[in-house]
N, C-alpha and C positions, 0 to 999 in steps of 0.2 A: 851319531846319537839323534840329532836334531831331525835327520830325515826318517829315522825310525818311529819317533814320537809321531810326526806329521802323518806317517802312514797310518799307525794305529788309530790316530783320531779319525781319520777318513774312514776306516774300517768300521769303527764305531757308529759313526752318522749314518754309514750304509746299512748296518745292522738294524738300527732304531727306525729306520724307514721301512724295512721288510717287517719289523716286528708290529709296527703299527698297522700295516696293510694285511698281514696274516693272523688268523685265529685259529686255524686247525693244526698248527705244528706243535708237535710235543715239547715241553718245557726242557727237557734234558738235551733233545736235538738243537733247540735254539741256542743254548748255552754252549754246547760243544761243537757246533758247527762252524763257529767263527774262524775265519782264515785271514792271515794277514794280507791287506790289500795291497797292490801293485803301487810302485811310486807314482806319483802323479805325473800326467804328461804336460809337457810345456804348453802353456795357453797360447792364444792367438794374439796378434799385435793389439797393443792398447789403443783406444780411440776416446774421444771426449764423451761418448755416450756411456762409456763404462763408469763414468764419475757423476752421472746424472742423479744417482741415488742421493748424493749430497745435498741436492736441492730440495729432496722430499721432506716434509714435516716428520719429525720423530715421533713415533707411536708411542703412546702412554705406556708406562711400564706396568706389568701385572701386579696385583696386590701383594702376591707373595711370590718371589722369585724361585723357579724350579731348581732342584739340585743338579749339578753336571751328570752328564750321561754315564760317565764311568763310575760315579758314586752309585747310581741306580742299580748298574749291573753288578757291580762288586756286592752290594748289599744284598740283592736277590740270590746271587750266588752262595753267600755266606749262610743265608737261611735256608735254601734249597738243600744244600749238603751239610747241614748241621750234625749229622750222625757220621760223616766221614771227611772231617776237616783235613785231615794228613793226606788224604787221597785225592778225591775229586775237587775238593775246594782249592786245596794248594795248586793243582794242575791248573785250574781255571785262573786262580790269582796270579800265576806266573806271566800270563799273557798280558797283565796290566800293571806289571810292577814298575814300568815305565812312567805311569801316570801318578805314583806316589809322591804325594806332597803333604805337608802338614795339614793343609786344608782339607784334602781329600780324606785323610785318615780321620779327622775330626768329624767331618760329614758322615762317614761310614759308621764310626761309633755311635753317634747321636742317631743314626737311622736304624741299625741293627737293635741296640739296647739290651740284647740278651748278654748278662754279665760273662758268662763262660766263653760264648762265641767271640765276644768283644775282646777278652783277653788272649784267646789265640790269635785272633787276627792282629792284635797289637804287638804280640812277640814275633809273629811271622814278619810285619812291617819292619821291625827293628832289625832282623837279620839280613834285610836286603841291602845290596851293595849300592852305595851312593846315596842313602835315606839315613836320617836319624831323627827320632822324634824330638819334637820342642816341647816347651812348657804347656802350650795349648793343649797338645796331645794328651799329656799327662792329667791335665785338668778335665779333659773330655772323658777319660778312663775313670777318673775318680768321681766324676758325676753319674756315671752309668753305674758303678759298684754301689751307689746308694748312700754316700757319706753326707749328703746334705740333709738327711732326716736322722742323723746320728746312728744309723745302722751299722752295726760291725761287719767288715768284710769277712766272708768265710776264710777260715784257716787254709782249706784246701786251695782256694784261688790265689792266696798270697804265696803258698809254699810253691805252688805250680809255677808262679812267675819266677820264684827264687830259683827253683831247680833248673829253669830254662835260662834264665839270665838274671844273675844276681845284681848287675849293674842296674838293670831295668828296675827290680824290685826297690833297689836303694833310692833311685831317682823318683820312684813312686811313692814311697813312704816320705820322702822329704817334702814332695807335692803335697800329700795329705796335710802334713803339718802346716805348711805355708797356706794351703786352701782353708783350714781352720782359722788361721790368723786374719786372713783376709775377711772372713765372715764375722771377725770380733769374739768368737768364742775361744778365750784363752784357756779355759779349762779342758776342753776337748783338744786344744792344739797340744797341751802339755800330756795328755793321754796318748795321743799319735806320737808324740816325741818318744815316751816310754816304749812304746811298741817298736819304733824304729831302732832303738836301742836293744830290745830283746832279740830282734832279728839280726844283731850283730853289726849294725851299719852306725856310721858317724853322721850325725847332722852336718848339712853343708853350712857354708858362712851365709848363704841367702836364708836359710832356715833359721839360723841364730838371729839374723837381723830382724827376720818377720816376727819371731818371738818377742825380741825386746821391744819393738814397735808396739805390738798389740798389747803387751803389758803395760807399757807406758801410757798407751791411750786409755786403758781399763784403769789407772791410778794404782796398778800393782807394783810399785816402784822397788820395794823389797825383793819381790819375786824377780824383778827385772835385774837387780843386781846380782842375784844368784846365778840367773842365765847368763849374763855378761862375764861373770868371773868363769864359768864352765868354758864360755865361748873363747876366752883369752887363753886358759889352760889348754885349749883344742888347737891354738895357733891361729885364730881368726880375730879380725879386729872389726869394730862396728864401722859403717860406711857414714858418709857425712850426713845423710838424711835420718839415720838411727839415733846418732848422736843428737842431733837437733830434736827430735821427737822425745828422747830420754831427758835432755836436758830441760825441755819444756814442762815435762811431766813433774820433775824433781822440784822445779821452782814453783808450780802449781800446788805443791805439797808444803811450800815453805823451805825447801831445802836447797836454796840456792848455793850453799856453800859447798854441799855435796856435789852439786852440778859442776861447779868450777874444779874440784878435786878429779871428778870424772873426766873432765876435759883435759885436765893436765895428764892423768894416767894415759889415756887414749892418744896423747900427744897432738891434740887439736888447738889451735890458737883462736882466740876469740877473733870473730869477723863480723861485719855487720848482719849478715843473715843469723848467725848463732846468737847474738845478742838480742836480736829482734825476737827470735823464739822465746828466749829466756824472758824478756819483758812482757811477753804474751802470757806467760805462765804465771809471772809475777802479778799482772793485772788480774788474772782470773783468781788468785788467791787474795785479792783486795790489799796487797802489799804495795801500795802507791810510792810510799817513799823509797823502798827498795828498787823499784821499777825506775823511779827518776835517777837514784845513785847509778844504776847500770847504764843510763843514758849519758852521765858524765864519764862513767868508766869507758865506755865506748870512745869518747873523744880522747880520753888519756892513753888509750891503746892505738890512736891514729886510724879508729874505726869511724868513718863519718855516717851519722845516720840519715838513712834514705827516706823517701816518702813513705815506704811501707812501714818503716819504724814509727814515724810519727803517726801514721793511720792507725797502727796497732794500739799506740799509746791512748790516741783520741777515741778509738771504738771502745777499750776497756773502761776509761773514765765514763764515756756516756752510757755504757751498758750498767755501770754501777752508780749512775745518777750523780757522780761527781762533776757538777757543771763548772764548779770554780776553777778546778784543774784544766778542765776543756778549754776555758778562756786562755789559760796560760800556755798551754800546747799550741793552740791555733796560733797566738801571737808568735811563739818560738818557730814554729814550722814555716809560717809564712814569710818570716824575716830571712830564713835559709832557703827561699825558694820552693818550698815544698807545700803543696795545697791539697786539701781534702778533695776528695772525688765528688761529683753531684750527689750521689746516693748518700755519702756521709754528711755533706751540708745539709740534705733533706732531713737527715735523722737528727742532727744537731738542732735545726729549727724546731722540730717538733718537741725536742727534749726541752728547750728554753720556754716554748709555748706551753707546755705543760705546768711549768713552774711560774707562768705568767711574767716571764721576763722578755716581755714583747720588744723593748727596745733593744735589747742585744739581739733578738731573733732578728729585727729589721736590719740590725747592723751587719748580720751574716748575709742578707741580700746585697749589700752594697759590697762585700767582700767576695761573694760569688761572681759577681760582674767583674771585679778587678781581677779576678783569677782567670777569667775568660770562659768561665762556664755559667752564664747568667741564669737566674732562677727560672724555673719552667712550670709547668701544670702542677706538679706535686707540691711544689714549694708554696705556691701562692694559695693553693687550696687548704694546705696545712695551716698557714698563717692566718687566713681570713676565717676559716672554719673554727679554729680555735677561740678566735675572739668572738665570734657570733652564735658559736654552737651551743653555749650554755643556755639554761633556762631563764636566768636573769640577764637583763639588758646590761651591756658593757657601758662603762662610764664614758663621758663624752670625748676624753681625750684618746681613749682606745679605739672608739668608733671612729673618730676623726682619722687615726693612723689607719685603720682597716680601709676606709675609703681612699686615703693616698696610695696604699698598696694596690687596690684595685684599679686605681687610674695607670699605675705602672703595669700592671698586669695586661690591661688592655693595649698598651703601648707595646708591649712583648708579643701580642696576638695569642694570648693564652685565654683561656675560659674558666668559669666556675662550673664545678659539677652541680647536679640538680639540688642535692641537700644543701650546700653552702648557698646557692642562688636564693632559696626558700629562706634560710636563716639569716642572710644579710638583708634581704627585703624586710623581714620581720624586725631586725633591730633598727633599721633606718625608720620603718612605720613607728616603732616604738618611741622616737624621738621627734615625731612629726614631720619627718622628710620623706613625705608619701611621693611627691614627685620623682624624686630621686629613686625611690624603689620601683617605681612603675618604670622609670628609664634603664634601670639595671635588668630588669626581666625583658624589656624589648631589645635591649642591646644583646644580651645572652641568645635571644630567639634569632636575631641577625647572624649570629655566630654559629648557628647549628642546634641551639638549645631549644627543644620543643617542650614547652609546659604541658603538663597532663593535668589530669582532674585534680589529682592530689595537691600539685603545686598551686593551682589557682586556689583551691580550698584553704590552703594554708595562709596565704596572703590574705584571702577575703576574712579569715578567721582574725588575723593580727589588726586589720582596719576596723573590724567591728569590735575587737577588745579594746581598741583606743577610741572608740565611739566616732569614728569617721565613716558612718554608715553611708554617706553620699558617695564616697569613693569606693566603698564596697560594691556599692549598686552599679556604678560605672564598670568596675572590672568584672562584675557579673555578666553584663551585657556584652563586654569585649571576649569574656570566655565564650559565650554562646555563638557570637560572630566568627570566632576562630574555628568553629566546628567541634569544641570539646564539650562533651555532654556533662553537665552538672549531675552529681550523684546525690543521694540522700542527704549525705554529711554537708554538702555545699548548700543544698536549700534549707536544711534544719539550721545551720549557723546564720544564714540571712533571716531567716523567719524568727528565731529567737532574738536576735540583735534588734531588729525592727519593732518586735513585740516589747523588748526592754525600753525602746525609745518611744513607745507610746503610738507607733505607726501601725496599728493593728489592720487596717483596711489593705494596706500593702502587703503586709504579712499574709492576709487572707488570699490575696491574689496570687502569691507564690505557692501557697498551698494547693490551690485550685491548679495551678499551671504543673506543678509536679505530679499530680494525680493524672493530668490530662496526657502527659508524656510517658506515662507507665511507672513512674518512679513512686515507689510505695512509702508513704510516711511512716517513720518510727514512733516508738512510745515517747522520744525526746520531743519530736516535732508536735505531736498532740499536746503534750504537757505544755510547752512554751505558749501555744494559742490559748489553751485554756486557761492559764495564767493570766495571760494579757486580757482576755476578754472579763475575767472576774474582777481585775484591777480596774477595768474601765466601767465596771458596774453593769456590763451587758450580759446578764445572767442567761437568756435564753439562747443567745449564741454560745456561750460556755456550754451548757447542757448538750447543745446540737453537736458541739466537737467531741464532747465525751461520748455520747451516742456512736458517732462515727468511728471513733477508736474501737469501741468494743465489737461494732459490727465489722469492722476490717480485720477482726480476729487479733487485735494487739492489745493484749491485756494490761491494765494499769499496774504500775510499781508503787513502791513506797515513796518514790520522789513525785510520781504523779499526786497521789493523796497529800504529800507535804504542800505541794503547789496548789491543791485544790483548798485546802485549809487555810494558806496564807492568802490566796486570793479572794476567798469568803470574807474573811477578816479585813481586807483591804476595801473590799465592797460594802462593809458596813454590816455584813450578815454574820455577826458573831454566833448568834444562836445556831445557825446552820452549820457553821464550823465546828461547833461544839458537837452537834448531832453526828457529823462525819467521824468525828475523833471517838465519840463513844461506841459508834458502829463498828469503828475499826478493832476497838478493844472487846468488843463483843458484850456491851453491857447495856445496849439500847434496844427498845422494842419498837421504836418509831419506825413508821414505813415510808415516810416522805423522802427519806435519802436512800431507800433502796436500789434506786437506778443506778447509784454510783458503784454499786458491788454487784453489778450483774455479770461481769467478766469471770473467766475461769480462773481459778487459784486465788481470788481476792480474799478468801476465808483464811489464807495462810500468811497474810501481810500484817507485820506488826509495826506499830510506829516507830520511828527511830529518833535520835536526837534533833534531827532537821525538823521533824512533825512536831514534836513537843515544842521546838523553839519557835516555829511559825505561830502556835496556837497561844504561847506565852506572850510572844510580842503583841499579838492582836488584841489579847485581853489587857495588856498593860495600856496599849493606845486607846482601847475603849474604857480606860480608868476603872477597870474591874481587877485591880492588882491583887484584891484577896483570893479572887478564883485563880489568878496567875500563881500565885504563892502555893495555894493548895495543889495545884499541877505540878509544881517544882517537886512537891513531896511526894505526889504520885509517881512521877517519873522515876525518882530515886529508888522508890519501893519496888518499881517493875524491873529494877536492875539496868537502867539506862542512866548513865551518868551524865549530869549536866555540864555544858562546856561554859567557856567564858562569854560566849556569845548570849547564852540564856541568863545568866547572872548580870551582865551589862543591861539586858532588857529589863529585868525586874528592878535594878538599882534605879534606872531611869523612870521607870513607871512610878515606882513609890516617891521619887523626887518630883515628878510632874504633879502628883496629888498632895504634895506637901508633907509626906509622911518620911520625914528625913531620919527619924529614929529607926523604922524598919528598913530604910535604904542601907543604913549603917550595918544593920544586922546581916542582912545579906552579903554586905561586903565583907564582914569578917567570916561568914561561912564559906565565901568565895576563896579568900586568901588561905583559909584552913584546909581547903580541898587542893591545894597547891598551884592555883591558878593566880599569875600575877596580874594586878590592875593594870588595865591599858589607859591609854590617853582618853578614851571615850568613856570608860569608868569614873575617872577622876572629873572629867568635864561634867558629867551628869550630877555628881554630887556638888561641884562647885556651883553650879547653875542653880540646883535646887536650894542650896543653903543662901545664896544671895537673895532669892525670890522669898525664902522665909526670913530675911533681913537677919541671918545669923552670920554677920560678916566675919567675926573672929574665927569660928568654926570653918568658914570657907576658905581663909587664910592659912588656917592649920592644916586643911587638906592639900591646898597649893604647896605647902611647904613639904609635906609628906611625899607629893608627887615629884618634887624636885630631889629630895634624898633618895627615891626609888629610881633615879636615872630614867624618868619617863619625861620626855621633852615636851613641853606644851605646844599644841598646833593652834592654827587660827580659830579653831572653834573654841578651845579652852579660853584664849585671851578675850574672844569676842562675848563669851558668857560673863567673864569677870567684869569687862567693860559695860556691858549691858547691865550687870547687877549693881556696879558702882553708880551708874547713871540713874537707875530707879530710885536709889536712896538718897539722890542730891549730891553724891560725890563725885561731881563732873570734874573738878580740877584732878582729882586721883585718877579719873578714866583717861583723862588727856595724858597724864605722866605715864600711865600703863601703855597707851598707845605708842608713845616715844619709845619705851623700853622695848616694847614688841618688835618695833622696826629695828632697833639697834641689834637685837638677838637674831635677824634675819628672818624674822616671819612677817611676811607682807599682809597687812589688812585686807580683808575682802570688802565687798559691798555692804554684807550684814553688819560688819565691824563698824564702818564709818556710820551707816544709817542708824545703829543703835547709839552712837555717841551723838550723833547730829540731834536725834530725838531728846536725848538727855540734857544736852546744852539748851536746846529749846525749851524745854520744860522748866528749866533753871532760870529762863529769862536771858540766856546768853545767844540771842539771835545772830548778833554780829559775828561771834566766833563760830557759830554754825555755818555760816556763809563762807568764812575763811575756810574751815575744814572742808566744806564741799568744793571749792576751788582747788585745794590741796589734793583731794581726792582725784578730781579729774587729771591733774598735772602728774600724778604719780600711776597713771595708766589703770586705774579702778574705775570703771564705767558706772555711773548710778542707774538704778533701775526705778521702776515706777514707785515702789514704795518710798525710796530715797527722795524723788520729787515731791510725792503726796505728804511726807513728813514735813518736809523744809517749807513747801508752800503754806501748809496749815500753820506752822509756827511765825511765819512771815506775815500772814492775815492776822494772826493773833496779836502781834506786835506792831500792828499798823503799817507794816512795810508792803504795801499793795503793789507798788509798781514793781518791787523785786520779784513778788510772787507772780505777778504777770509775766515778767521775763522768764522766770523758771519754767512757767506753762508753756510759753513759746518755745523754749529751748526742748522740753520734754517732747512736744509734738514734733519737732523737727529731727529729734534723735530716733525716735523708734517708728517702726512700720508694722503692718499696715493699719493696725488697730490695737489699741492697748488693753488686750485681752487677757483676762485673769485665769481662764481655766486652761490654757495652753502654754503657760510659762515653761514648764519642763519639756514639753513636746518640741517647742520651737528652738529651744536652747541648742546652740552649736549648729544649726542648720543654716544655709543660705536661703533667701527668699527664692531664688530661681528653682531650687531643688524642691522645697516644699510646694511651690505652684505647679511643678511638673508631676507631682503626685496627686494632684487635684485636692490639696488639703485647705487651699484657701477658701473654696466654696464650702467646706465642712465648717471651717471656723466662722465663715460668714452667717451660715444657718443656725448655728448653736451658741455662739458666743456671746458675751455681753460687753458692754462699753464702760469700763471703770473710770474712764476721762470725765464722765459727765459730773459725777460727785466733786471733781477738782474745779470744774466750771462753776458748779452750784456754789462751792464754798467761796470763790473769789467774787461772783456775783453778790452774795449775801453781804460780804465784807465792803464791797464798793457800794453798795446800797446804804449800809449802815453809815458809811463815811460821808453819805451825800453825793458821791459820784455816780450819778444815776445816767450819765451819758456812756461813760465807761462800761456799767453794768448792763446798759441795753445792748453795747456793742459785743460783749462777750456773749449775751444771749443769743444775739443773732448768729454769731459764730458756731455756737455750740448746737443750734438748731439745724446748721448745715450738714451735720453728720448724720448719715442714714442709721438710724437706730431705732429699736422699738421703743415705744413710750414706757417710761418707767416711773417710778416714784420720784426720782430726782429732777426730772423735767417738770413734773406736776407742782412739785415744791418750790421750784425756781420761778414758775409763772406766778404762784400765790406770793412769794416775797417780793417779787417785782411790783406786782399790782399794788401791795400794801405800801411800798416804799413810794411809788408814783402818787398815790392818794394823800400820803402823808406830806408830800411835797407839793401838794395842789395841782397835780399834772393828770387831772381826771381823764383828759381826752386821750392821752397816751395809755392810761390804764386800762380804758375801755377798748383801745385797740389791740392790746394784749389780751384782753378779755375775749375778743372776738377770735383773734387767731388761736387761741386756746381751746375755744369750743369748735372751730373747723378742724382741728386736729384730733377731735374725739376725746380730748382730757375733759373728764366731769369735775367740775371745780367743787371745792368744800364750801360749807355754809359761811365760813369765815371770809371767804373772798368776796361774797355779795355784801356782807356787813362792812368790809373796807370801801367798797364801791358805793354803798349808800352814805356812808359817813362822809366819804370824799366829795359826794355831790352836795351834801348839807353844809360842809366847810366852805364851798365856793358859792352857797346861796342858789343852789339849782334844786328847789324843794319839790318842784313839778316831776322833774326826772328822778328824783330820789323816791317820790311816792309811787311813780310809775313802776319803777324797779321793784318796789316792795309789793306792789298788787301783782307783778308778774311771778314773783317768788311764792306768793300765797296761794294764787289761782292756777298755776301751771304745775302740773304734776312732774316733779324733779327727783331723779334716784340720786341722792346725795351720796358721795362718796365718804364712807365713814359714818353715816347718818341713817336714820330711819327715813322711809320714803315720806317725803313732805309735799302733800297735796292741797295745802291751803285750808285745812279744816280746822 
């Protein structure tokens, strides 16, 4: 037999070679001209060269393997002689019956795919000696007959099969039933079962088992019981797999008692596998107590739960979010040496992180290590991502835990993904750990993480939101050095942040840079610059930016117009802001603001709540609260509902102008509309009532604030302390300061300054000095206003040495000059950073020196106290400052000359007079009167007359007087 098969194979290969080289031969001749090849001749003696092919590289397999040659020939023959299958086809097939295998039959059926031809070939193959169809052959025939699309097989073909071989038909019908079962279509499976019975056949045991399985899977347990009963009556029993499936389905329906009865009828004893399957069904039915009782039943029946049992329980509890049960199961299984797999551990960590039980989730990390499956990439990213992935910052303890897990992750050579890296850095920036955020990004870069524009932009955004513009600037420079090109979002967030910080020149340079590199600004970019220039009162630059925006084809939107109105209000251009608003609502004929509406689509823009809020706030700050109140009514009439910010602005505005009753009216309207008063609302009312000396009403509002569960903040306490200080209740103000600290609200520099001023006005300068010392020891740094207020009160109380010491301390504390106009701009920035942006020169050229009045006040008081030497020393020190000449310096000269003359130190007075004129300071006429009187007091009448003569006959342009030409 083996030799004949080998010979046939050789003949096939020879034929294929001839078929590939010959194109003119007739197809019939090609098929019938095949002859058996002779037995192969014994080969020559083997040599090592014959095995050289073993060292050659294996060629790549083709994309789709070709079918065996015998399959090709048989398929061609069947198709060629389709009309004469019993004749030519069978004669040809007899030559290749030695090649018949189930694989060959399946391949031929799938190649021919003609139902009638496939049925004839199938029946012919079944009759061949030494061959019998397998289940794969029946499946292939069923596929060819079209059962996948629920088409019904032709009665003729089935009857033809039955007439030829009833056994084959019975097997085929059983296969059809099982095929439907495998596809999960239990309805069609039952129909095919009925057809099988109609043809007079009995379902096989495998068919019954398949039916019970598909019905159990589909939850049709009642139908499953009927099939199982019929199966038993036919003498068949369910196999172990079917029993397990059926028991699990019954438990899933809550019929675990029926499952136990079924096991008893089928004579199956409970074992670990069956109990695990039943527990799985109970878990799906959320019958947790019953599942645990089955776990105990297992032990009673000497069935030891295995790792699959515990994992089934654990997965079920986790799926149903029963995390308390999960903890019990984990403890139970690990005591018995069964451990969750890494995937299940990851799911558990995810589940506990979702319910914010981070401590237990972290404990699972330790258990994973103890189980020999240490946490990996997925577990670390789930944990850190859950803590840092929310919109709100995590509390300090959680962030510290995330940092601890991050360090463990690095030790395990794992990395964070891109999203979690950005979120972790954001949270660290949010609590001021900027250096660590930078370090995390750099560490991830060393481990293969390549930050893109989006990552850099997110971190820069976080830094800007935390007002750490210096670090955002440095990261931006690093971004460009790394070859990552900033996009419009990156540039815009930097421009917007620097604009909000008052650094408009640097923002403008970035605007120019982004245009030079081909990055087109968007409406947000233009709006940020426009708003910043308006707030800085640089209206020409603001107009230029607006024109550029329109020329670039970037039409302004409602946010732009809201920023425009807000900026004009902050620039003091209330009238222009109102004109823009009236133009926006279409009620203005003024042409001065037309250029703001030159863009396309501007006629369709309507003001929104932000627009109204900006104008109402501007009107209130300009003390035009009546117009603001009318605008509130107008916006309500226009269908735009005011928000709590607008109500707060109006209440604050009315309080600022002393109209407390109107403020209370707006307050009542606000609460009637459903808005809860905020701490800002209450603070405005309390501050206004204290300033209006309505102490009882202020206390009543404060009590109402506490009843409404609105916690006072530092601004609220400061307003009350300032109000009490203003009405002379400094003792009560001190008590309120103590209470404020006891409630966990730390006073700020404004709080201390208000109380120091109030104590000073009450003549309690010694307590003011103690409070100043307490302020410094508690970490609250005094500012220029604090020093100025305290120095003023020390001078008034005659404590000149203490005042001078405060002046020296103030000079040593602040740099580089004590400039009023840049307090907000410089706040939060280092000197080095400001100098690197060239702002020092800008400050130098535009600033003023408010320290001069402090010197003038001290000089005046030292002079009045008769301590002229100290006064002259302070004057000399003051003149060492490079500063423009101002009224303070001129007044200082005048009071010193007057004091020296009164002290009969006329020569020193004339020295100051000479210095004064050299510096270009024009003295007032009173200075000459003092000098003349001083000369007379020391009996220098000639000098006095000479000075009078010069006054009368030399034209002098007197400061503050008419020209005096001696006439």
